[in-house]
Structures are given as C-alpha cells and as structure tokens.
PLY file of the C-alpha trace (Angstrom):
ply
format ascii 1.0
element vertex 95
property float x
property float y
property float z
element edge 94
property int vertex1
property int vertex2
end_header
13.23 5.92 12.55
11.75 6.13 9.08
8.40 7.84 8.71
5.56 6.92 6.37
3.71 9.58 4.45
0.44 8.46 2.89
-2.34 10.08 0.95
-5.57 8.25 0.12
-7.26 8.60 -3.23
-10.39 6.69 -4.10
-11.58 6.22 -7.67
-15.23 7.18 -8.10
-16.29 6.02 -4.64
-17.11 8.17 -1.62
-14.49 7.54 1.09
-17.10 6.38 3.61
-18.13 3.56 1.20
-14.64 2.14 0.78
-13.55 -0.79 2.86
-10.19 -2.45 2.74
-7.07 -0.91 4.20
-7.70 0.25 7.73
-4.12 1.10 8.59
-0.78 1.33 6.82
2.59 1.96 8.43
6.21 1.84 7.41
9.19 0.92 9.55
12.91 0.67 8.96
15.21 -1.29 11.20
17.26 -4.10 9.72
14.71 -4.31 6.91
12.29 -1.82 5.45
8.75 -3.08 5.84
5.32 -1.90 4.83
2.82 -3.11 7.44
-0.78 -3.13 6.25
-3.88 -3.92 8.28
-6.89 -4.84 6.13
-10.42 -5.85 6.99
-10.80 -8.00 3.86
-8.74 -9.89 1.27
-7.33 -7.43 -1.29
-5.15 -7.60 -4.38
-2.29 -5.08 -4.44
0.19 -3.58 -6.86
3.11 -1.28 -6.03
4.30 1.25 -8.63
7.26 3.62 -8.68
6.95 7.29 -9.61
7.44 6.42 -13.31
4.42 4.08 -13.22
6.45 0.87 -13.42
4.94 -2.13 -11.63
7.43 -3.32 -9.00
5.49 -5.80 -6.88
2.02 -7.35 -6.78
0.13 -9.97 -4.84
-2.66 -10.62 -2.37
-3.16 -9.13 1.08
-4.98 -11.47 3.44
-7.44 -10.16 6.01
-5.61 -8.87 9.08
-2.04 -7.65 9.37
0.28 -8.25 6.41
3.94 -7.27 6.10
5.52 -6.43 2.74
9.27 -5.99 2.36
10.27 -2.88 0.43
13.99 -3.26 1.24
14.81 -3.62 -2.46
13.23 -0.23 -3.26
15.51 2.77 -3.72
14.62 5.96 -1.84
11.67 7.69 -3.50
7.90 7.92 -3.77
5.76 4.85 -4.45
2.06 4.08 -4.83
0.29 0.98 -3.59
-2.98 0.25 -5.37
-5.43 -2.11 -3.71
-8.70 -3.51 -4.94
-11.20 -6.25 -4.26
-12.26 -8.21 -7.37
-11.14 -5.31 -9.61
-13.57 -3.00 -7.81
-13.22 -0.29 -5.16
-9.70 0.73 -6.14
-7.73 2.59 -3.49
-4.35 4.29 -3.90
-1.92 5.05 -1.07
1.28 7.02 -1.54
4.32 6.11 0.57
7.89 7.35 0.63
10.99 5.23 1.16
13.83 7.24 2.72
0 1
1 2
2 3
3 4
4 5
5 6
6 7
7 8
8 9
9 10
10 11
11 12
12 13
13 14
14 15
15 16
16 17
17 18
18 19
19 20
20 21
21 22
22 23
23 24
24 25
25 26
26 27
27 28
28 29
29 30
30 31
31 32
32 33
33 34
34 35
35 36
36 37
37 38
38 39
39 40
40 41
41 42
42 43
43 44
44 45
45 46
46 47
47 48
48 49
49 50
50 51
51 52
52 53
53 54
54 55
55 56
56 57
57 58
58 59
59 60
60 61
61 62
62 63
63 64
64 65
65 66
66 67
67 68
68 69
69 70
70 71
71 72
72 73
73 74
74 75
75 76
76 77
77 78
78 79
79 80
80 81
81 82
82 83
83 84
84 85
85 86
86 87
87 88
88 89
89 90
90 91
91 92
92 93
93 94
C-alpha cells in the first residue's frame, strides 16, 4: 500500500485560523488517488518539484478524489485557497 507524506505550511496565517482541508490521504490500488476532505469550497493547484503547474481546479465541500495516476514518482505540492486568500500548501509523495 502506498503511503502519503504531508507537511502543512500556511502563508502568513496562524494555523488555528486556517479552515479548508481537514484531511488528505493517498491510496494506490488500480489507480493512484488523492482523497481530500474539505469543510469549504477551495481552489487547488498541484505543482511538481520544479514548480511546474500540473493540475488545477475546484474542490467542493466534503470528500473529493483527484487522480494522480499520470504523475511520475516524486514529490508534489498541492496549494489550496479560498478566493485567493488563506493559502495552504500540502506536500505529498507519489511512489
């Protein structure tokens, strides 16, 4: 089973004041999926370790599933924000 490694980093906002992602997990079976549980609608962007934008979109409130099956093994960052405010960065590794 593939493991997810994450590290939160908030930009200029105390962690206790940030809402948004409440849980993030990564699974690999037939597909590689990023499963994200949010408590509000958020915009997201996924970058590779060179800073290239690979995927972007909107996460609806609740549980959302993003396919990362097209990603090669390596480290990635998902940036989320609400109305270009309260930016949050999560690191995840695809094995």
